[in-house]
Steps between C-alpha positions, in 0.01 A plus 500: 500500500557274201214524249289198392667499158846464644388247758353285216817528294713412802276199587557361145865572481639424853656291649489295175322592171148360455255322711545119441783249490556126459551277801617131506274228627752218505848471646790580269799483732671182402613315192226249565238779520615634161498153345136467608395853409666495146707237324453200516209494753275745319466249211269289708210753538555599136418147396206481722347825365566384145289196563231682687485884489294523822819392684626854449271590792681248720860566398504874413372828642234518214200453739593796714620735226303788342610712206413871527501619134452839345562701187482830684222645290283604794723549800292602811357833402807598307417360157720335240850537633641169360598160638811601692326781681243252626762292674464661847125433486546138401761446764255651743237245394762227563561645842127491578465140385775392734390712790140409503484150347855362530506469114823549316459733205726620220443819308525484114479813282425437133588699194278435200360654181160329494264340759560175323876526556439563866268197528750279329781609737295428807355176375841376406633540858181408687612147589755648730236623739201388705301826413523819302400846637459752220542861602485856368396413143275757328147435379373364270817303427498356855165322428627333183831412668350331800247313289760363278733398781219326689431298181871413444622443859416210734573713814288785648534837316362800690501867401491652841413851381173354375408224734681590819335835489165350421505239776580756777258757362221239489565379858494852630207608287263213601592566869433875458164440329404266776572758759311760309191263477532463118474199261767494235253371251288806550788750517588753222878512453697780335851402397743776410769348279490238232840332510609163614417542871161662440379239264624215717335660804172531332505146355570351846231712662263352247606152587429594863148620420510845341288564196681601179219724395537694822868575448599833330861514393679813396826565307669826402225573255213444749242234537547181303183448302376304205505787255879546520702367219848523669475213754719197515348162554564530881325834538214379288402257771408802713329710239165612635201581282453837661471872424717583801835638397683656807604405840228721651239328286587146616592571863168653591336242721787256474574275790874442427797684339811301416796709383793343321601796294678810640513761770224747580261394228197458733377849595318544831185613314486165339528319835204705619285351226546139603235290669463477880784306663735491197819308471807663341818308409754767382796279420722715285844508670661688651234765457134380497222606280364706804679563827312324783480820712323672203264211444402475866443878516232459240348168625491374857329178387761355270755218527828578327806302400818604330831344393691679776623365828454824690116480470256232620398223253812468284438301185831335475586198262734355764175382674461266206781405260750323733226275637338432161834366384575314824169313477530441126858367519429279807256290288690549178212683325524516130320843494333752730128468441206731559400269790845549661461877465157505663630268778765758571244781507291307751796405726623859512159657576427221763833589685400856538206395717716306740649653823840662427790362705718734699808423280308620191395818675862566602639429154232727346547782759130474603349494854190317392342365182135385473313405183324817390530814286876548576588133487350314198810303397785348702830679546791389282701403803239243622691168496175315506445583132752231399327205653143610421539626146745241377290213643186644334684542165653147519157342576341694216772377268424139600128554470521665154719221361828691435705357790733215414546375859253487781508738794703342783304409816515775753636734231698793641628754246 
C-alpha cells in the first residue's frame, strides 16, 4: 500500500503540478470578445478607475481576491525553510479559500533581508487585492510586520497563524468551560508556548473575559515572570509576578492548559495536578503536547481538543479564516477589528450548539454529534459556517466603523 508520504507527493504532482489555477470569467472566443477584454475596450474601465479608485471593485476581481503571502520563516512545524518551500502551504491556503468561501486567492512568496523590506514589498502590491492573509512568518517579526502593514494598507491584513488559531481556540475554549461549569474570568490558564499563536490566543481569551493575571505562559526557559531580563515586548505582556518557575508549579490547580509548542511536553503527572474538570487544548501538530489516550487515562473528567482530525474537537483554522475574509470583503472592510474577531468566536461557538444536519455527519464520518465533551466546536466540513460566520463578521465590520459599504439586505455570503 502506498504510504502517506507518497500519496501526498502524488496529490501535489498529478495530474498537473500544484493545487490552483486561473479560470476565465468572461467570454474570449471572438474578435469582439478580445476587443472588449483588452484593446481598445479595456481603456474604458481604466478611465473610470483613474477617476474613482473604488470602481476597481466594480470592474476588476479585486473585491474577491486575497493574497496569501509568506517569507517561509516558520513553515508549519518545520521551521525556516525559505519562501519557495512555503509555496505548497500557500497554495493550500488558496485552495481552502476557494473551497470554503468561494474566494479567489493567489500565493506570493517573498525574499527579503529585513522586515522593513518585506513590509515595503507587500504594501507596494496591496492595491491589487481585496485582502491580505499573512502566513508562516516567525515571531516576533510577524507582530511587527502585521502591525506595519495594517497601518499602511487600506484593505484587511490578517496573520492567520495568530488570529485564526486564536479565534477557533477561543470559541472551543469558552464552550468547553461552559460544559465544565466554569467561568472564564475565574479560570487559571497555563499556556505552553510563547510564539505568535500563543500570544494571540491569550490576548483574544482576555478580550473574551479571561484575566491576564490568571494566565501563566511558558517558553523554553520555563515560566515567563517579571524577574527575567530576556523577554521581548510581547512576552513581557504575560510576565507574572510569581515565584513559580516550572510547568508543575503553575499547572497545579489550573483549570486550562493550552499547548501551542511541541509534542509530548505535557507529562501525565502534570495533568493529574490540574483542578477538577480541566480543559486541555494540545494543539501542536501533527503530534500534540499529550496524546488524548494518555490524558484520558489520567483524568476521566477532562475535555480535550487537538489540532488533529482523527480525534474529537479539532482546532482547525479553516473554521475561521475563509469566512473572516468573506465577511470582510463583502462590506469592503478596511481592516479586521477585534470586534470582528470576537463576532467570529461567538458565531462559531453558537453553531456547535445547533443540531447537526445529516450531510455534515456524512461528510465528517460521524453517526451523531451533540454539543458536549466530544463536540465543542463545529466540524470543518459544516457548510453552515460560511453564512453564519461571514454574516457576523460583516455586521461587526459595519458596527465597528471599518466597512465601506453597508451589508446588503438579506445578506447571504
